[in-house]
C-alpha positions as CSV (number, residue, x, y, z in Angstrom):
1,X,-23.7,-74.9,229.4
2,X,-24.1,-73.3,225.7
3,X,-21.4,-70.4,227.0
4,X,-18.9,-73.3,228.1
5,X,-19.4,-75.3,224.6
6,X,-18.5,-71.6,222.5
7,X,-15.6,-70.9,224.7
8,X,-14.4,-75.0,225.0
9,X,-10.9,-75.0,223.9
10,X,-9.8,-75.0,220.0
11,X,-13.0,-73.5,218.6
12,X,-14.2,-77.1,218.4
13,X,-17.4,-75.6,220.5
14,X,-18.5,-73.6,218.3
15,X,-18.4,-76.3,215.1
16,X,-20.7,-77.9,217.1
17,X,-23.1,-75.5,218.0
18,X,-23.2,-75.3,213.8
19,X,-24.3,-79.0,213.6
20,X,-26.4,-79.2,215.8
21,X,-29.0,-76.0,214.4
22,X,-28.3,-78.4,210.5
23,X,-28.9,-81.1,211.8
24,X,-32.2,-79.8,213.3
25,X,-33.4,-77.9,210.7
26,X,-33.2,-80.9,208.2
27,X,-35.9,-82.4,210.5
28,X,-38.0,-79.9,210.5
29,X,-38.6,-79.4,206.7
30,X,-38.6,-83.1,206.1
31,X,-41.4,-83.4,209.4
32,X,-43.4,-80.4,207.3
33,X,-43.5,-82.4,203.8
34,X,-44.6,-85.2,204.8
35,X,-47.6,-83.6,206.9
36,X,-48.2,-82.0,203.8
37,X,-49.0,-84.7,201.7
38,X,-51.3,-86.4,204.8
39,X,-53.4,-83.6,205.1
40,X,-54.0,-81.7,201.6
41,X,-55.2,-78.0,202.2
42,X,-58.7,-77.3,201.8
43,X,-58.4,-75.7,198.1
44,X,-56.8,-78.8,196.9
45,X,-57.7,-81.0,194.7
46,X,-57.2,-84.7,194.0
47,X,-54.9,-85.1,191.2
48,X,-57.0,-87.9,189.6
49,X,-60.0,-85.6,189.4
50,X,-57.8,-82.6,186.8
51,X,-59.3,-83.0,183.2
52,X,-56.8,-83.4,180.4
53,X,-55.4,-80.1,178.8
54,X,-57.1,-80.3,175.2
55,X,-55.5,-78.9,172.4
56,X,-57.1,-77.7,170.0
57,X,-56.5,-76.6,166.4
58,X,-57.1,-72.9,164.8
59,X,-59.3,-72.4,161.9
60,X,-56.8,-72.3,159.3
61,X,-56.4,-68.7,156.6
62,X,-58.2,-68.7,153.2
63,X,-54.5,-68.9,152.0
64,X,-53.7,-72.2,153.7
65,X,-56.4,-74.0,153.0
66,X,-55.6,-72.8,148.6
67,X,-52.9,-74.1,149.6
68,X,-53.8,-77.8,150.6
69,X,-55.9,-78.1,148.5
70,X,-53.6,-77.3,145.8
71,X,-50.6,-80.4,147.5
72,X,-53.9,-82.9,146.9
73,X,-54.3,-85.5,145.3
74,X,-57.0,-84.3,143.8
75,X,-57.6,-80.2,142.9
76,X,-60.2,-79.2,144.8
77,X,-63.2,-78.2,142.4
78,X,-65.6,-75.7,142.0
79,X,-68.2,-76.2,144.0
80,X,-72.1,-74.1,143.3
81,X,-74.5,-73.2,145.6
82,X,-76.4,-76.2,146.4
83,X,-74.1,-78.6,146.5
84,X,-72.1,-81.2,148.5
85,X,-68.0,-82.2,148.0
86,X,-67.5,-85.7,146.8
87,X,-66.2,-87.4,149.5
88,X,-63.3,-90.0,148.9
89,X,-65.6,-92.6,149.8
90,X,-67.9,-92.0,146.9
91,X,-64.1,-91.9,144.5
92,X,-63.2,-95.0,142.9
93,X,-59.7,-96.0,143.9
94,X,-58.4,-98.0,141.1
95,X,-54.7,-99.2,142.6
96,X,-52.3,-97.9,145.2
97,X,-48.8,-96.8,144.2
98,X,-45.3,-96.1,145.4
99,X,-45.0,-92.8,146.4
100,X,-41.0,-92.8,145.5
101,X,-41.4,-94.7,142.4
102,X,-45.1,-94.3,140.5
103,X,-44.3,-97.2,137.9
104,X,-44.7,-99.6,141.4
105,X,-48.0,-100.4,142.1
106,X,-50.2,-103.1,144.5
107,X,-54.3,-103.4,144.4
108,X,-54.0,-102.5,148.0
109,X,-52.5,-100.2,151.0
110,X,-49.3,-101.1,151.7
111,X,-45.8,-99.4,152.8
112,X,-42.7,-99.5,151.2
113,X,-39.3,-100.5,151.9
114,X,-38.9,-97.5,154.1
115,X,-41.7,-97.8,155.7
116,X,-44.2,-95.2,153.5
117,X,-48.0,-96.0,152.4
118,X,-48.8,-96.1,149.1
119,X,-50.7,-93.4,147.2
120,X,-53.9,-94.2,146.3
121,X,-54.9,-93.7,142.3
122,X,-58.4,-92.6,142.0
123,X,-60.7,-92.9,139.3
124,X,-60.8,-89.5,138.3
125,X,-57.8,-89.3,138.0
126,X,-56.2,-91.5,135.6
127,X,-59.2,-90.6,133.3
128,X,-58.1,-90.3,129.6
129,X,-54.8,-91.0,128.2
130,X,-51.7,-88.6,126.7
131,X,-53.5,-88.2,123.2
132,X,-50.1,-85.8,122.5
133,X,-48.1,-87.7,120.2
134,X,-44.9,-87.3,122.7
135,X,-43.7,-90.4,124.9
136,X,-43.5,-90.7,128.5
137,X,-45.7,-87.4,128.8
138,X,-49.6,-86.6,129.3
139,X,-51.6,-83.9,129.3
140,X,-51.7,-81.8,132.9
141,X,-55.1,-80.6,133.9
142,X,-55.1,-77.4,136.6
143,X,-58.0,-75.2,138.0
144,X,-57.7,-71.9,138.6
145,X,-56.4,-72.4,141.9
146,X,-53.8,-74.9,141.2
147,X,-52.7,-72.3,138.2
148,X,-52.9,-69.3,140.4
149,X,-50.5,-71.2,143.4
150,X,-47.9,-73.1,141.1
151,X,-46.7,-69.6,139.4
152,X,-48.1,-70.9,135.9
153,X,-47.5,-67.7,133.2
154,X,-48.4,-68.2,129.0
155,X,-47.7,-65.9,126.2
156,X,-48.9,-66.4,122.8
157,X,-47.0,-67.2,120.3
158,X,-47.0,-64.5,117.7
159,X,-45.3,-64.5,113.5
160,X,-43.4,-61.6,113.2
161,X,-39.7,-60.8,111.8
162,X,-37.1,-62.5,113.2
163,X,-33.5,-61.0,114.0
164,X,-30.5,-63.0,115.2
165,X,-28.1,-61.1,116.9
166,X,-24.4,-62.5,117.1
167,X,-22.7,-61.1,119.5
168,X,-18.4,-61.4,120.0
169,X,-15.5,-59.6,120.6
170,X,-12.7,-58.6,117.9
171,X,-9.8,-57.2,117.9
172,X,-8.2,-54.0,115.8
173,X,-5.7,-53.7,113.1
174,X,-4.5,-51.8,110.6
175,X,-5.5,-52.5,107.7
176,X,-2.8,-54.4,105.2
177,X,-3.7,-52.7,102.6
178,X,-3.0,-48.8,103.7
179,X,0.5,-50.4,104.8
180,X,3.5,-48.5,102.9
181,X,6.9,-49.5,103.3
182,X,9.5,-46.7,102.3
183,X,13.3,-48.0,100.6
184,X,15.4,-46.7,98.5
185,X,16.8,-47.7,95.2
186,X,20.1,-47.2,94.8
187,X,23.5,-47.7,97.5
188,X,23.9,-44.7,99.7
189,X,24.7,-43.0,103.2
190,X,21.7,-41.8,105.7
191,X,23.3,-38.0,105.6
192,X,20.6,-37.2,107.8
193,X,16.9,-37.9,109.6
194,X,14.4,-35.7,109.7
195,X,12.1,-37.7,111.0
196,X,14.1,-39.9,113.5
197,X,11.3,-41.8,116.5
198,X,7.8,-43.8,116.0
199,X,4.4,-42.9,116.4
200,X,5.6,-39.3,114.5
201,X,2.6,-38.6,112.1
202,X,3.8,-37.8,108.2
203,X,1.5,-36.2,105.4
204,X,2.4,-36.8,102.0
205,X,5.1,-35.0,100.9
206,X,7.3,-34.5,104.3
207,X,11.0,-34.9,103.9
208,X,11.9,-38.3,105.4
209,X,15.6,-37.7,104.9
210,X,18.7,-36.6,102.7
211,X,20.5,-39.2,101.2
212,X,24.2,-39.6,99.1
213,X,24.4,-41.6,96.2
214,X,27.0,-41.5,94.0
215,X,24.8,-43.1,91.2
216,X,22.6,-40.6,92.3
217,X,24.7,-37.9,91.0
218,X,26.3,-39.6,87.8
219,X,22.8,-40.1,86.9
220,X,22.3,-36.2,87.1
221,X,26.0,-35.3,85.6
222,X,23.8,-37.1,82.6
223,X,20.7,-36.2,82.7
224,X,22.6,-32.3,82.3
225,X,24.7,-32.8,79.9
226,X,21.5,-34.2,77.6
227,X,19.8,-31.5,78.4
228,X,22.5,-29.1,77.6
229,X,23.6,-31.5,74.1
230,X,19.4,-30.9,73.3
231,X,20.0,-26.9,74.1
232,X,22.3,-26.7,71.5
233,X,21.3,-29.5,68.7
234,X,18.3,-27.2,68.6
235,X,18.9,-24.7,66.0
236,X,21.5,-26.8,64.3
237,X,21.8,-30.4,63.3
238,X,20.0,-32.8,61.0
239,X,17.1,-34.8,62.4
240,X,19.2,-37.5,63.1
241,X,21.3,-36.2,65.8
242,X,18.9,-33.8,67.1
243,X,16.3,-37.7,67.5
244,X,19.5,-38.6,69.3
245,X,20.3,-36.8,72.1
246,X,16.8,-36.8,72.2
247,X,16.3,-40.1,73.2
248,X,19.3,-39.4,75.3
249,X,17.7,-36.6,77.7
250,X,14.7,-38.9,77.5
251,X,16.8,-42.2,78.6
252,X,18.7,-39.2,81.9
253,X,15.3,-38.5,82.4
254,X,13.9,-41.4,82.9
255,X,16.6,-42.9,85.2
256,X,16.7,-40.9,87.8
257,X,12.4,-41.3,88.5
258,X,13.4,-45.0,88.1
259,X,15.9,-44.3,91.3
260,X,12.3,-43.2,93.0
261,X,13.7,-38.9,92.4
262,X,11.3,-36.5,93.4
263,X,9.5,-34.5,90.4
264,X,10.2,-31.2,92.4
265,X,13.8,-32.3,92.3
266,X,14.4,-32.9,88.5
267,X,12.4,-29.6,87.9
268,X,15.0,-28.1,90.0
269,X,17.7,-29.4,88.5
270,X,16.7,-28.6,84.9
271,X,16.0,-25.4,85.7
272,X,19.4,-24.8,87.3
273,X,21.5,-27.2,85.9
274,X,23.4,-27.3,89.3
275,X,24.2,-31.4,90.8
276,X,23.5,-31.5,93.6
277,X,24.9,-34.0,96.1
278,X,21.8,-34.7,98.8
279,X,18.5,-36.0,97.0
280,X,15.7,-35.8,100.2
281,X,13.3,-39.2,100.2
282,X,9.7,-38.2,100.6
283,X,6.9,-40.1,102.8
284,X,4.5,-41.0,99.1
285,X,1.5,-41.5,101.6
286,X,0.2,-40.2,105.1
287,X,0.4,-42.2,107.6
288,X,2.3,-43.4,110.9
289,X,5.2,-43.6,111.7
290,X,5.1,-47.6,112.9
291,X,8.3,-48.9,111.4
292,X,12.2,-46.6,111.3
293,X,15.1,-49.0,110.8
294,X,17.6,-46.6,109.5
295,X,19.6,-44.2,111.6
296,X,22.2,-41.2,110.9
297,X,25.6,-42.6,108.9
298,X,24.1,-45.6,108.4
299,X,25.0,-46.6,104.5
300,X,21.9,-48.1,103.0
301,X,21.6,-50.9,100.1
302,X,18.6,-50.7,97.4
303,X,15.7,-52.5,99.0
304,X,16.0,-52.4,102.7
305,X,13.1,-50.8,104.5
306,X,14.0,-47.6,105.8
307,X,10.4,-46.4,107.4
308,X,6.9,-47.9,107.7
309,X,4.2,-45.6,107.3
310,X,0.4,-47.1,107.9
311,X,-2.6,-45.1,107.8
312,X,-5.0,-45.8,110.8
313,X,-8.5,-43.9,108.4
314,X,-9.8,-47.9,107.7
315,X,-9.4,-50.3,110.3
316,X,-9.5,-53.8,110.2
317,X,-11.3,-55.7,113.0
318,X,-11.3,-59.5,112.7
319,X,-13.4,-61.9,115.5
320,X,-13.8,-65.6,116.2
321,X,-17.6,-67.2,115.5
322,X,-18.6,-70.5,117.0
323,X,-19.2,-73.4,114.5
324,X,-23.5,-73.2,114.8
325,X,-23.0,-69.5,113.9
326,X,-20.4,-69.5,111.0
327,X,-23.5,-71.2,108.3
328,X,-25.0,-67.7,109.0
329,X,-22.1,-65.5,108.2
330,X,-21.6,-63.8,104.6
331,X,-19.7,-61.3,103.2
332,X,-21.4,-57.4,103.3
333,X,-22.9,-58.2,106.3
334,X,-23.5,-55.4,108.5
335,X,-21.7,-55.2,111.6
336,X,-22.3,-52.2,114.4
337,X,-19.1,-51.8,116.7
338,X,-18.8,-50.4,120.4
339,X,-16.3,-50.6,123.7
340,X,-16.1,-50.7,126.9
341,X,-13.6,-48.1,127.6
342,X,-15.5,-45.6,125.2
343,X,-19.6,-45.3,125.7
344,X,-20.1,-43.0,123.2
345,X,-18.0,-44.7,120.3
346,X,-21.0,-46.7,118.3
347,X,-19.6,-47.3,114.2
348,X,-21.0,-49.7,111.5
349,X,-18.9,-50.9,109.1
350,X,-18.8,-54.8,106.9
351,X,-18.0,-57.8,107.0
352,X,-15.0,-58.4,104.0
353,X,-13.1,-61.6,104.3
354,X,-14.5,-64.9,105.9
355,X,-11.4,-67.2,106.2
356,X,-11.9,-70.4,104.8
357,X,-10.6,-72.8,107.5
358,X,-11.7,-73.4,111.0
359,X,-8.9,-73.1,114.3
360,X,-8.4,-77.0,115.2
361,X,-8.4,-76.0,118.9
362,X,-11.0,-72.6,120.4
363,X,-13.0,-74.2,117.1
364,X,-14.1,-71.1,116.0
365,X,-14.6,-69.3,112.2
366,X,-12.8,-65.6,112.2
367,X,-13.8,-63.1,110.0
368,X,-13.1,-59.8,109.0
369,X,-14.9,-56.7,109.4
370,X,-13.8,-53.1,108.6
371,X,-15.0,-49.6,110.0
372,X,-14.2,-46.2,109.2
373,X,-11.5,-44.5,111.8
374,X,-11.4,-40.8,110.4
375,X,-11.5,-39.9,114.3
376,X,-8.3,-42.2,115.6
377,X,-10.8,-43.2,118.4
378,X,-9.5,-47.6,117.7
379,X,-5.6,-47.9,118.4
380,X,-4.1,-51.1,117.0
381,X,-4.4,-53.8,119.8
382,X,-8.2,-52.7,121.3
383,X,-11.0,-55.8,122.2
384,X,-13.7,-54.2,121.3
385,X,-17.4,-55.3,121.3
386,X,-19.1,-56.4,117.4
387,X,-22.8,-56.8,117.1
388,X,-24.4,-58.6,114.0
389,X,-28.3,-58.4,113.3
390,X,-29.0,-61.1,110.9
391,X,-32.7,-61.0,109.5
392,X,-33.4,-64.2,109.3
393,X,-37.4,-63.9,107.5
394,X,-41.1,-64.1,109.1
395,X,-41.3,-67.0,111.4
396,X,-43.4,-67.9,114.5
397,X,-41.5,-66.5,117.8
398,X,-41.9,-67.4,121.3
399,X,-39.9,-67.2,124.5
400,X,-37.3,-69.0,125.3
401,X,-38.2,-70.4,128.7
402,X,-40.8,-71.4,127.0
403,X,-38.7,-74.4,125.2
404,X,-37.8,-78.0,127.1
405,X,-35.1,-78.8,126.9
406,X,-34.8,-82.8,127.2
407,X,-32.4,-84.8,125.7
408,X,-33.3,-84.9,121.6
409,X,-37.3,-83.6,122.6
410,X,-37.4,-79.8,122.8
411,X,-40.9,-79.7,124.5
412,X,-43.1,-76.4,125.0
413,X,-46.5,-76.9,127.2
414,X,-49.4,-75.2,125.4
415,X,-53.0,-73.9,126.4
416,X,-55.7,-75.6,125.1
417,X,-58.0,-74.5,127.1
418,X,-59.9,-74.9,130.6
419,X,-56.7,-75.9,133.0
420,X,-55.5,-78.6,130.6
421,X,-51.8,-78.1,129.1
422,X,-50.7,-80.3,125.9
423,X,-47.0,-80.7,126.3
424,X,-45.7,-80.8,122.2
425,X,-42.7,-81.8,120.6
426,X,-41.0,-79.3,118.6
427,X,-37.9,-78.0,116.5
428,X,-36.4,-74.7,116.5
429,X,-33.9,-72.3,114.9
430,X,-32.7,-69.3,115.8
431,X,-32.9,-67.9,119.5
432,X,-32.4,-64.9,120.2
433,X,-32.8,-61.9,122.9
434,X,-35.0,-63.9,124.8
435,X,-36.3,-65.6,121.6
436,X,-36.8,-68.6,119.9
437,X,-37.7,-69.7,116.6
438,X,-40.2,-72.2,116.5
439,X,-40.4,-73.8,113.4
440,X,-42.9,-76.8,113.4
441,X,-45.3,-78.1,116.1
442,X,-46.8,-74.2,117.6
443,X,-49.0,-71.9,115.4
444,X,-49.6,-68.5,115.8
445,X,-51.9,-67.5,118.7
446,X,-51.5,-70.9,120.4
447,X,-50.6,-70.3,124.2
448,X,-47.6,-71.9,125.1
449,X,-46.6,-72.3,129.5
450,X,-43.2,-69.7,130.2
451,X,-42.8,-70.3,134.0
452,X,-43.4,-72.8,135.9
453,X,-43.1,-75.5,133.1
454,X,-40.6,-77.7,135.1
455,X,-43.8,-78.4,137.9
456,X,-45.9,-79.3,134.6
457,X,-43.1,-80.9,132.9
458,X,-42.7,-83.6,136.4
459,X,-46.6,-83.7,136.2
460,X,-47.1,-84.8,133.0
461,X,-44.3,-87.6,133.6
462,X,-46.4,-89.2,137.0
463,X,-49.6,-88.6,134.7
464,X,-48.1,-90.7,132.0
465,X,-46.9,-93.1,134.4
466,X,-50.5,-93.4,135.8
467,X,-52.4,-94.0,132.9
468,X,-49.8,-96.2,132.6
469,X,-50.1,-98.5,135.7
470,X,-53.9,-98.2,134.6
471,X,-53.9,-99.5,131.4
472,X,-51.7,-102.8,133.4
473,X,-54.2,-103.0,136.0
474,X,-56.5,-104.0,133.2
475,X,-54.9,-106.7,131.5
476,X,-53.4,-107.9,135.0
477,X,-54.9,-109.2,137.7
478,X,-53.0,-109.3,139.5
479,X,-53.3,-105.0,138.7
480,X,-49.8,-104.7,137.8
481,X,-47.9,-105.4,140.8
482,X,-43.9,-105.1,140.7
């Protein structure tokens, strides 16, 4: 029969056999499941006899125990041999406070609007008053474990000579007192330029240019004529004639000098008695040519600037200082100069001038300093670092991290012993190099908190609120509930 089904037309017989096998498998599987439920095996255990799985808590390590003690409402007290810890049943609960706003309290256990339980406040937590003179803050008492876990570190206040360092950025400028303009005092034409580009270094007496001037030619002729007349009348003639000729000679010589003719040229003219068509102008000072306004063949007039010579052997540095630093600036103070692009450069100079007005846009005051620049390592236009070390005298000094700025008040926490930290309001002075002056509020030798003082600040404010609520509880029959 199976052969007939398989050999049936169209292969429908094969599909029929497959369907029969699938149905038989489903029926057999269902029968096996039902039989297994009705007759469990010998090793099976009834479901209602299975014992529940109990999750055991592993013992806490020493660090976890210390952490739990630190975050308790009351730090764990040190226990001696033979003593037992005080149970919470023996601690008297004064009231319950809102976990989000300690100023809100209740005489009974309650929940806030977010469903959080109120925190109990015990009598031993609210003992004592602030006694610090700082409103809104109270002393904080920490155990040795609490100090270690919170990271509170103290440093002593010391009395020492305080030096305030002011740092700023300055710009190198040319010393205006060492800038010289070369001009001509006669009209004429430039015949030849000996210095024909900017930036060249010249020394005093270096030829700059030669000029032809009719005025200088006529002045030379007058000088030579007066010189010859003086030679003739030196052996003959009356005293009045000699005096008159001498006056003419002196006048012609003075005229040449007023025209800025070099002394060497006058001596050569006196020796040769020959008129020179061209006069050479020499550099009056040593320096760099920072300006050139003349060219070959150009006509020049009296008062016209031909060259600008600048001596860079001494330079100015002008720097801006903030308003709070302006009152400490004085002329004559020592300034130090450094350069980020030349680490080996270190120069010392003086504050020579402080401008009498303030820059209204940047709210800064400008000061001028002078530095020697013999090696020419500084160039005008450069930016340099300037440092002023100001001696502020002997004073009490603490690390600047000890001072907390709270609005108009400045607070430090002083360790008075036994893990007790008292907030104190102080008046501070100058601040520099990680230290700050204390003008009042802290004495020499006091130990002030320099780290984790923000934790002390928050705990101090919380304790002040709790103590204020305790006083309100004593005065109000409803326990101060708001």
